[in-house]
C-alpha positions as CSV (number, residue, x, y, z in Angstrom):
1,M,8.4,58.6,63.8
2,E,11.6,56.2,62.8
3,I,9.9,55.2,59.4
4,L,9.6,59.1,58.5
5,N,12.7,60.1,59.6
6,A,14.1,56.8,57.3
7,F,11.8,58.2,54.6
8,V,12.9,62.2,54.9
9,V,16.7,60.9,54.6
10,L,15.8,58.7,51.6
11,A,14.5,61.6,50.0
12,N,17.2,63.7,50.7
13,F,20.1,61.8,49.7
14,V,18.1,59.8,47.1
15,L,14.9,60.4,45.6
16,I,15.6,64.2,45.3
17,P,19.0,64.3,43.9
18,A,18.2,61.3,41.6
19,I,15.0,63.1,40.4
20,A,17.0,66.3,39.6
21,Y,19.8,64.1,37.8
22,G,17.6,62.6,35.8
23,S,15.5,65.4,34.2
24,Q,19.1,67.0,33.6
25,L,20.1,63.6,31.8
26,A,16.6,63.1,30.3
27,L,17.0,66.4,28.8
28,G,20.5,65.8,27.3
29,A,19.4,62.2,26.3
30,L,16.4,64.2,24.0
31,G,19.1,65.9,22.2
32,V,21.2,62.5,21.4
33,T,17.6,60.7,20.4
34,L,16.4,63.4,18.2
35,I,20.1,63.4,16.3
36,Y,19.8,59.9,16.2
37,G,16.2,59.5,15.1
38,I,16.1,62.2,12.3
39,L,19.8,62.9,11.1
40,R,20.6,59.0,11.5
41,F,23.8,59.5,13.5
42,S,25.2,59.3,17.1
43,N,26.4,62.5,17.9
44,F,29.5,62.2,20.3
45,A,29.7,65.9,20.2
46,H,26.7,66.4,22.4
47,G,28.3,66.4,25.9
48,D,30.7,69.4,24.8
49,T,27.3,71.0,23.3
50,M,26.0,71.0,26.7
51,A,29.3,72.5,27.8
52,F,29.5,75.5,25.2
53,G,26.2,76.3,26.2
54,A,26.6,76.5,29.6
55,M,29.7,78.1,29.2
56,I,28.1,81.0,27.3
57,A,25.6,81.3,30.1
58,V,28.2,81.8,32.8
59,L,29.9,84.4,31.0
60,V,26.8,86.0,30.4
61,T,25.8,85.7,34.3
62,W,29.1,87.1,35.1
63,W,28.2,90.0,33.0
64,F,25.1,90.5,34.6
65,Q,26.4,90.2,38.0
66,S,28.9,93.0,37.5
67,M,26.1,95.1,36.6
68,G,23.9,94.7,39.2
69,I,21.5,92.4,37.2
70,S,20.1,89.8,39.2
71,L,16.4,88.2,39.1
72,G,16.3,88.2,43.2
73,P,15.8,85.0,44.8
74,L,16.2,83.1,41.3
75,P,19.7,82.3,39.7
76,T,20.6,85.2,37.4
77,A,21.9,82.6,34.5
78,L,17.8,82.1,33.8
79,L,18.3,85.6,32.7
80,A,21.4,84.2,30.7
81,L,19.9,81.3,29.3
82,P,18.2,82.9,26.0
83,F,21.6,84.4,24.9
84,A,23.2,80.8,25.8
85,I,20.8,78.9,23.5
86,L,21.0,81.6,20.7
87,G,25.0,81.2,21.0
88,C,24.8,77.3,21.3
89,V,22.5,77.2,18.2
90,G,24.7,79.3,16.0
91,L,27.4,76.8,16.4
92,L,25.7,74.1,15.9
93,L,24.4,75.2,12.9
94,L,27.6,76.4,11.8
95,T,29.1,72.8,12.6
96,D,26.2,71.5,10.4
97,R,27.0,73.8,7.5
98,W,31.1,73.3,7.7
99,V,30.9,69.6,8.5
100,Y,28.0,67.4,8.4
101,R,26.3,68.9,5.4
102,F,29.0,67.9,3.2
103,Y,28.6,63.9,4.3
104,R,25.0,64.1,4.0
105,E,25.5,65.2,0.3
106,Q,27.7,62.6,-0.3
107,K,25.5,60.0,1.2
108,A,28.2,59.0,3.8
109,K,27.4,56.3,6.1
110,P,26.4,56.8,9.7
111,V,29.8,55.6,10.9
112,I,31.3,58.0,9.0
113,L,29.3,61.0,10.5
114,V,30.0,59.5,14.2
115,I,33.6,59.7,13.3
116,A,33.3,63.6,12.3
117,S,31.2,64.1,15.6
118,L,34.3,63.0,17.5
119,G,36.4,65.4,15.8
120,V,33.7,68.2,16.7
121,M,33.8,67.1,20.3
122,F,37.6,67.6,20.8
123,I,37.3,70.9,19.0
124,M,34.5,72.2,21.2
125,N,36.1,70.6,24.0
126,G,39.5,72.5,23.5
127,L,37.1,75.7,22.4
128,V,35.3,75.8,26.1
129,R,38.8,75.2,27.9
130,F,40.5,78.1,25.9
131,V,37.6,80.4,26.5
132,I,36.8,79.5,30.2
133,G,39.6,77.6,31.7
134,P,39.6,73.7,32.5
135,G,38.6,74.6,36.3
136,D,35.5,74.3,38.5
137,Q,33.7,77.7,37.9
138,K,30.8,78.8,40.3
139,F,28.4,81.1,38.8
140,G,24.6,80.3,40.8
141,D,23.5,83.0,42.9
142,G,20.0,83.9,44.5
143,E,18.4,81.8,47.4
144,R,20.3,78.5,47.7
145,F,17.5,76.6,49.2
146,L,13.7,76.4,49.2
147,I,13.3,74.3,52.2
148,S,16.6,74.5,54.6
149,A,16.9,71.2,56.4
150,R,16.8,73.6,60.0
151,E,13.3,75.0,58.6
152,F,12.1,71.7,58.0
153,K,13.1,70.3,61.6
154,K,11.3,73.4,63.0
155,M,8.2,72.5,61.1
156,T,7.9,69.0,61.9
157,G,9.5,68.2,64.7
158,L,11.6,65.4,63.3
159,H,15.1,64.5,64.3
160,E,15.8,64.8,60.6
161,G,16.0,67.6,58.2
162,L,14.6,68.0,54.3
163,A,16.6,70.3,52.1
164,I,15.4,70.8,48.8
165,K,17.9,73.1,46.6
166,T,16.8,75.9,44.3
167,S,18.7,74.1,41.4
168,Q,16.3,71.1,42.1
169,G,13.3,72.9,42.0
170,I,14.0,74.9,38.8
171,T,15.5,71.7,37.3
172,V,12.3,69.8,37.7
173,I,10.2,72.1,36.9
174,A,12.0,73.5,33.7
175,A,12.3,69.9,32.6
176,V,8.3,69.5,32.7
177,I,7.8,72.5,30.8
178,V,10.5,71.6,28.4
179,V,9.4,68.1,27.7
180,I,5.5,69.2,27.5
181,A,6.3,71.8,25.2
182,L,8.6,69.3,22.8
183,F,6.0,66.8,22.8
184,W,3.5,69.4,21.9
185,F,5.8,70.7,19.1
186,L,6.5,66.9,17.7
187,N,2.7,65.9,17.7
188,R,0.6,69.0,16.8
189,T,2.5,71.7,14.7
190,R,3.3,71.0,10.9
191,T,7.3,71.4,11.5
192,G,6.9,68.6,14.3
193,K,5.0,66.4,12.0
194,S,7.4,66.6,9.0
195,M,10.1,65.9,11.2
196,R,8.4,62.8,12.4
197,A,7.7,61.5,8.6
198,Y,11.3,62.2,8.0
199,S,12.6,60.3,10.8
200,D,10.0,57.6,10.1
201,N,10.8,57.0,6.4
202,E,13.0,59.5,4.6
203,D,12.1,58.6,1.1
204,L,8.5,59.0,1.9
205,A,8.8,62.4,3.1
206,L,10.8,63.3,0.2
207,L,8.3,62.4,-2.0
208,S,5.5,64.2,-0.1
209,G,7.2,67.5,-0.7
210,I,9.0,67.7,3.0
211,N,11.9,70.0,2.5
212,P,14.8,68.1,4.1
213,E,17.0,71.1,4.9
214,R,14.3,72.4,6.8
215,V,14.1,69.5,9.3
216,V,17.9,69.6,9.7
217,L,17.7,73.1,10.4
218,I,14.9,72.9,13.0
219,T,16.3,69.7,14.3
220,W,19.8,71.7,15.4
221,I,17.8,74.5,16.7
222,I,15.7,72.5,19.1
223,V,19.2,70.3,19.8
224,G,21.0,73.4,20.5
225,A,17.9,74.7,23.0
226,L,17.7,71.0,25.0
227,A,21.6,70.7,25.4
228,T,22.3,74.4,26.8
229,I,18.9,73.8,29.3
230,A,20.3,70.5,30.5
231,G,23.7,72.0,30.9
232,V,23.1,74.9,32.2
233,L,20.5,73.0,35.0
234,Y,23.7,70.7,35.6
235,G,26.1,73.5,36.5
236,L,23.5,75.3,38.6
237,D,22.8,71.9,40.6
238,K,26.6,70.6,40.7
239,S,29.2,73.2,39.3
240,F,30.4,74.1,35.8
241,K,33.7,71.8,34.8
242,P,34.3,71.4,31.4
243,F,35.3,68.0,31.7
244,V,32.5,66.5,33.7
245,Y,30.2,67.2,30.9
246,F,32.8,65.1,28.6
247,M,32.1,62.3,31.4
248,L,28.6,63.1,31.2
249,L,28.2,61.6,27.5
250,L,28.6,57.9,29.1
251,P,25.2,58.1,31.1
252,I,23.5,60.3,28.6
253,F,24.0,57.8,25.8
254,A,23.2,55.2,28.3
255,S,19.7,57.0,28.8
256,A,18.9,57.3,25.2
257,I,20.0,53.6,24.5
258,V,18.3,51.8,27.5
259,G,15.0,54.0,26.6
260,G,15.2,52.9,23.2
261,L,17.3,55.5,20.9
262,G,14.9,57.6,18.6
263,N,12.3,57.5,20.9
264,P,11.7,60.9,23.0
265,L,9.7,59.0,25.5
266,G,12.1,56.3,26.2
267,A,14.7,59.1,26.5
268,I,12.7,60.6,29.5
269,A,12.4,57.0,31.0
270,G,15.8,56.0,30.5
271,G,17.2,59.2,31.9
272,Y,15.7,58.7,35.6
273,I,16.5,55.0,35.3
274,I,20.1,55.8,34.7
275,A,19.9,58.5,37.4
276,F,18.2,56.4,40.2
277,S,20.6,53.4,39.5
278,E,23.6,55.4,40.1
279,V,22.4,57.6,42.8
280,M,20.8,54.3,44.8
281,V,24.1,51.8,44.3
282,T,26.9,54.6,45.2
283,Y,24.4,55.9,48.3
284,P,25.5,54.4,51.7
285,W,22.4,52.9,53.3
286,K,23.4,52.6,57.1
287,R,21.6,55.9,58.2
288,V,18.2,55.0,56.3
289,L,18.7,51.3,58.0
290,S,19.5,52.5,61.0
291,Y,15.8,54.2,61.6
292,L,14.3,50.9,59.7
293,L,16.4,47.9,62.0
294,P,16.4,46.9,65.4
295,E,19.4,48.4,67.2
296,S,20.8,44.9,67.7
297,M,20.6,44.4,63.7
298,E,22.2,47.9,62.5
299,P,24.7,47.7,60.3
300,S,28.3,48.6,61.2
301,G,29.6,49.3,57.8
302,L,28.2,52.0,55.1
303,V,26.3,49.4,53.2
304,Q,27.3,51.1,50.5
305,L,27.6,48.9,46.9
306,L,29.8,51.3,45.3
307,S,32.0,54.4,45.7
308,T,30.9,58.0,44.0
309,D,34.0,57.9,42.5
310,Y,33.0,55.0,40.3
311,K,28.9,56.0,39.4
312,F,29.3,56.2,36.0
313,A,30.1,52.6,35.5
314,V,26.8,51.8,36.9
315,S,25.8,53.5,33.2
316,F,28.3,51.2,31.7
317,V,27.0,48.3,33.2
318,I,23.4,49.0,32.2
319,L,24.5,50.4,28.8
320,V,26.4,46.9,28.3
321,I,23.4,44.7,29.6
322,V,20.7,46.7,27.7
323,L,22.9,46.4,24.3
324,L,23.7,42.7,24.5
325,F,19.8,41.7,25.9
326,K,17.5,44.4,24.5
327,P,19.2,46.6,21.8
328,T,16.2,48.3,20.9
329,G,15.7,49.4,24.5
330,I,12.9,49.4,27.1
331,F,10.5,51.8,24.4
332,Q,11.4,49.8,21.2
333,G,13.6,52.7,19.5
334,K,16.1,51.7,16.8
335,S,18.5,49.0,17.6
336,V,22.1,50.2,17.7
């Protein structure tokens, strides 16, 4: 029973939160890696793109809630998601037309596009704060838990209870569906194969008749959808606060680079590696160890390697180590 109680505590505070957070990072990192692989620059505006898409979802959700429209036990934000994706894709296409297309036509170096994306990042950040404000915004509704700790204790008779939030369940299911759909699109459709060919060899792709502007258009549409879904899922799981999405840029970039920039499979693996690392390093292990160790050996302290205030530092350290010793990442992406 003690081992079971230890496993329930571990699942409750490490495994389930890390899987949900890793799914959100993986979706964010997929957007970064698609931009890097196809448009060939690091998009520093991706975190604020997620914030913009999530902001539209929050506003539409509030509108639906004011009219009494809901999905019952599920969050109303799921109904608002298509509108948010459309809004976010529209903004990205306008940004490409007004900013990035000029530099593409000039054959500018990737570093110029990176600097341009920094400018876009500040503009998006200011726009989101201006529209919805810098504070914490709640927009989740419906049933809060799929399984509550009290119900779990009653069912199993264990001392510890397992709680799974609805947002965590939705995050994992949505991430699986989106990833399967994305890989099917990239590997089975003509447009997806064109995008892969353009990513592998731009000159050869142009000689074979692939329309580069169509590839760019589809890439931004997919990136807008991925960013919005990731942003909304993160907001439902935690809360919506514009500055947090700006800070998420570090673990998202770390996920993409650890897995291998330009490699979609690597982005997914990197997301879970970063998420588990952050959660495991900042979790106080005293409660788990108290079930596993003899009473005489129970730790007196929290057994916490790093405070949660510094969880993004874990991403930074992993990022530095990977860049120093394996810049192509685990799945042999493009070096940075």
